[in-house]
C-alpha positions in Angstrom: -90.3 -32.2 -10.0 -89.0 -32.1 -6.6 -85.1 -33.3 -6.0 -83.5 -34.7 -2.9 -80.3 -33.3 -1.4 -78.3 -35.7 -3.8 -80.0 -34.4 -6.7 -82.4 -37.6 -7.1 -86.0 -37.1 -7.9 -88.4 -37.4 -4.9 -91.2 -40.2 -5.9 -94.2 -40.0 -3.8 -95.8 -43.4 -3.2 -98.8 -44.0 -5.1 -101.9 -43.2 -3.3 -105.4 -43.7 -4.7 -107.6 -41.3 -2.3 -110.8 -41.1 -4.7 -111.7 -44.7 -3.7 -110.3 -44.7 -0.2 -111.9 -41.6 1.0 -115.2 -41.8 -1.0 -117.8 -42.5 1.9 -118.9 -39.8 4.5 -121.8 -38.9 6.6 -123.9 -36.4 4.9 -127.0 -34.0 6.0 -130.3 -33.9 4.2 -129.0 -31.3 2.1 -126.2 -33.6 1.1 -123.5 -31.6 2.9 -120.9 -33.7 4.3 -120.9 -33.5 8.4 -117.6 -34.4 10.2 -117.4 -34.9 13.7 -114.7 -35.2 16.5 -114.1 -39.0 15.6 -112.2 -37.4 13.0 -112.7 -40.2 10.4 -110.4 -39.6 7.4 -112.8 -40.6 4.6 -115.3 -38.1 6.0 -113.0 -35.5 6.6 -111.7 -35.7 3.4 -115.0 -35.5 1.8 -115.9 -32.8 3.6 -113.0 -30.7 2.6 -113.6 -31.6 -1.2 -117.0 -29.8 -0.8 -115.7 -26.6 0.6 -112.5 -26.5 -1.6 -113.4 -23.9 -4.2 -114.6 -21.4 -1.6 -112.3 -22.3 1.3 -109.8 -19.3 1.0 -112.7 -16.7 0.9 -114.7 -18.1 3.9 -111.7 -18.3 5.8 -110.7 -14.9 5.1 -114.1 -13.6 6.3 -114.4 -15.5 9.3 -110.7 -14.5 10.7 -111.7 -10.9 9.6 -108.2 -11.0 7.5 -106.2 -12.6 10.4 -105.5 -15.5 8.4 -103.1 -13.3 6.2 -101.0 -12.0 9.5 -101.0 -15.6 10.4 -99.6 -17.2 7.3 -96.9 -14.2 7.1 -95.8 -15.1 10.5 -95.7 -18.8 9.7 -93.5 -18.1 6.6 -91.2 -15.9 8.8 -90.8 -18.7 11.2 -90.2 -21.5 8.9 -87.8 -19.3 6.9 -87.5 -21.1 3.8 -84.4 -20.9 1.8 -83.3 -21.4 -1.6 -83.1 -25.0 -2.9 -84.4 -26.5 0.3 -86.8 -28.9 0.0 -90.0 -28.3 2.0 -93.2 -30.0 2.7 -96.4 -28.3 3.2 -98.9 -30.6 4.3 -102.7 -29.7 4.6 -101.9 -27.1 2.0 -105.5 -27.1 0.7 -105.7 -24.9 -2.5 -101.8 -24.1 -1.9 -102.2 -20.4 -0.5 -99.3 -20.8 1.9 -97.4 -22.9 -0.6 -97.1 -19.9 -3.0 -95.3 -17.9 -0.5 -92.8 -20.6 0.3 -92.0 -21.1 -3.3 -91.3 -17.2 -3.7 -88.6 -17.8 -1.6 -86.8 -20.2 -4.3 -87.6 -23.3 -2.1 -88.7 -26.8 -3.7 -92.0 -27.1 -2.0 -94.6 -30.1 -2.4 -98.0 -29.1 -1.5 -99.8 -32.2 0.2 -103.4 -32.7 1.4 -105.6 -35.4 2.2 -108.4 -34.0 0.0 -109.0 -34.8 -3.4 -111.0 -31.7 -3.8 -108.2 -29.4 -2.4 -105.5 -30.8 -4.5 -107.3 -30.7 -7.6 -108.4 -26.9 -6.9 -105.1 -25.8 -5.9 -103.5 -27.7 -9.0 -106.0 -25.5 -10.9 -105.0 -22.4 -9.5 -101.1 -23.1 -9.3 -100.3 -25.3 -12.2 -96.5 -24.7 -11.5 -96.6 -26.1 -7.9 -96.5 -29.9 -7.0 -99.5 -31.2 -5.6 -99.8 -34.6 -4.0 -102.6 -36.4 -2.1 -101.5 -37.8 1.0 -102.7 -38.6 4.7 -100.5 -37.1 7.5 -100.5 -40.7 9.1 -98.8 -42.4 6.2 -97.1 -39.6 4.2 -96.1 -40.8 0.7 -92.5 -39.9 0.9 -89.5 -41.7 1.7 -87.3 -41.1 4.8 -85.3 -38.0 5.1 -87.0 -36.5 2.1 -87.2 -32.8 3.2 -85.4 -30.0 5.1 -88.5 -28.8 6.9 -92.1 -29.5 7.0 -94.9 -27.1 7.7 -98.8 -27.7 8.5 -101.2 -24.8 8.8 -104.4 -25.6 10.2 -104.5 -29.1 9.7 -103.2 -31.1 12.4 -106.1 -30.9 14.7 -108.1 -32.8 11.7 -105.9 -35.8 12.0 -107.1 -38.4 14.4 -103.9 -39.4 15.5 -101.7 -36.5 16.4 -98.6 -38.4 17.6 -98.9 -40.6 14.5 -98.9 -37.8 12.1 -95.9 -35.8 14.0 -93.8 -38.9 13.7 -94.7 -39.4 10.3 -93.5 -35.6 9.7 -90.2 -36.3 11.4 -89.8 -39.6 9.5 -89.7 -37.5 6.2 -87.6 -34.7 7.7 -83.8 -34.9 7.5 -81.9 -35.3 10.7 -81.3 -31.4 12.0 -84.3 -30.2 9.8 -87.3 -28.5 11.2 -91.2 -28.4 11.6 -93.6 -25.5 11.9 -96.9 -25.8 13.0 -99.6 -23.0 12.8 -102.6 -24.0 14.6 -105.8 -22.9 16.3 -104.9 -22.8 20.1 -106.1 -21.7 23.6 -106.7 -17.8 24.1 -104.5 -16.9 27.2 -107.2 -14.4 28.9 -110.1 -16.1 30.4 -112.6 -13.5 29.8 -111.4 -13.3 25.9 -111.6 -17.1 25.5 -115.1 -17.2 26.5 -115.9 -14.3 24.1 -113.9 -16.2 21.4 -115.9 -19.5 22.0 -119.3 -17.7 22.0 -117.9 -16.6 18.5 -117.1 -20.0 17.4 -120.6 -21.2 18.5 -122.9 -18.6 17.2 -121.2 -16.5 14.7 -118.8 -18.4 12.7 -121.4 -20.8 11.1 -123.7 -17.7 9.9 -120.5 -16.4 8.1 -119.8 -19.6 6.6 -123.7 -19.5 5.3 -123.2 -16.1 3.8 -120.1 -17.1 2.0 -122.2 -19.9 0.4 -120.2 -22.8 2.0 -120.9 -26.2 3.9 -122.5 -25.2 7.2 -121.8 -28.5 9.0 -118.3 -28.2 7.9 -117.6 -24.8 9.8 -119.9 -26.3 12.6 -117.2 -29.2 13.0 -114.6 -26.2 12.8 -116.0 -24.7 15.8 -116.0 -28.1 17.8 -112.6 -29.1 16.7 -111.0 -25.6 17.8 -112.8 -25.7 21.1 -111.6 -29.4 21.7 -108.1 -28.8 20.5 -105.3 -28.9 22.9 -103.7 -26.2 24.6 -100.1 -25.1 23.9 -98.3 -26.8 26.3 -100.0 -30.1 25.5 -99.4 -30.0 21.7 -95.4 -29.2 22.9 -95.6 -32.4 24.7 -97.1 -34.3 21.9 -94.2 -33.1 19.8 -91.5 -34.4 22.1 -93.4 -37.7 22.2 -93.2 -37.9 18.6 -89.3 -37.5 19.0 -89.1 -33.6 17.9 -86.6 -31.8 19.8 -86.6 -28.4 21.7 -90.6 -27.7 20.7 -91.3 -23.9 21.3 -94.4 -21.7 20.6 -95.4 -18.3 20.0 -98.9 -17.3 20.6 -100.7 -15.0 18.1 -103.7 -13.0 18.2 -104.0 -13.5 21.9 -103.5 -17.0 21.5 -106.3 -17.7 19.2 -103.4 -19.3 17.1 -100.0 -20.5 18.0 -97.0 -21.2 16.1 -95.2 -24.2 17.4 -91.5 -25.2 16.0 -89.0 -28.0 16.9 -86.0 -29.6 15.4 -85.5 -33.3 14.3 -82.4 -34.7 16.1 -79.3 -35.1 14.2 
């Protein structure tokens, strides 16, 4: 059970996502297809469908680089014993497990009921909560740090989500965002975009995952903000001193900032 700095239990607000996120656009094969409008109902349903094979597919698509990215995220977050940490877009809890090893008290939160259910099945000792990034089910100043990996670009209002994360973070607390970004070398960026458009979906198909979900993944990466733009949006949401570090030639960037004291 998660505790606040005063020892009081953090009580997530009641969220009923099964009803709110039940409708979605589907293909003739019954696969959910999201688009760049990023409707949360469709997005949650899409991730529900890919939950069981999500981590395996990601490992294949990134050629194992996702493990390095998670390691770098943990290093930057630097979770400490007894800290209260929110891991939003936690999925099945792959990243959350690493934070828990530090002795921190971590809440894994995701807007997909399927992800939360699968995560709880795999990691019954971790607190999983269903929650929308634009309306987090936690009280103000609940956490020492918040982190989000590969989920921010799936939210339809980036600044609102970043503001919500700041609301639940204590003054002086920190945020670490690991997200796909803009490769820094022009020639490599063109090659990478070709890979996203033509190879990624084929890998997802071989892995037995939802093909439209990974077509959306390619579109969402290409359409996403570059590093300076995301830093500007973090400032707009009230975060202080946003910085970033490129990983794998800018395919991914680690953004970090502090909640003003």
